[in-house]
N, C-alpha and C positions, 0 to 999 in steps of 0.2 A: 189981564183979566182980574176983576175984583172978586174975591172969595167971601162967601158968607160965613164960613167957619174954618177953624184952624186945621181940622182933619183934612178937608178938601185941599187946602193950601199945602199941607205937608205931603199928601199923596201926589200932588202935581209936581212937586220938586224932588220927590224920592226917585232913586235909581231903580231900574228894573230888578236888580238883585235885592234891594231893600224890600220892594213889594213882594218878591217871591219868598223871602224869608218871613215876612209878616203873614203871607198866605199860608205857609207851612205851619206857623205858630197857631193861626186860627183853626186850620184843619185838624191839627193834633189835639186841640183843646175843645173843639165844638163838634166835630164830626165823629162818626163811628170809626173804629180802627181801620175798617175796610176802605171807607171813603178818604181817610186822612192820607193814605198812600197813593191815591189815584191822581196821576198827573193831570188828567182833564179837570179834576176838581180844583187843583191849584191854579190852573190857567183860568178857570171860571172866576175864582177869587180875584186874580190880578186884573182880569177884564172888568170886573165890577169896580175895583179901585179906580181904574182909568176912567170909567164911565162916571163915577161919583165926583172925580176931580175935574172933569171937563163936561158938565151938562150942556145940552143943547140950549139955545136961547129960549128963555121963558120957562124952562124946566126947573122945578124945585123938588128937593128931596127932604 
């Protein structure tokens, strides 16, 4: 798959552990303290990473 940006390419090749660590970093720095510790919030971030790195055909972000 050809990627239009380096972030999508990096997320596509990142391990699940790498994506989880990045999600925790974002949550700790962008969310309230309450949301930063929420496991569902972290899973939402990781799912968003996966979606961004593998868009459906014709989809642009």
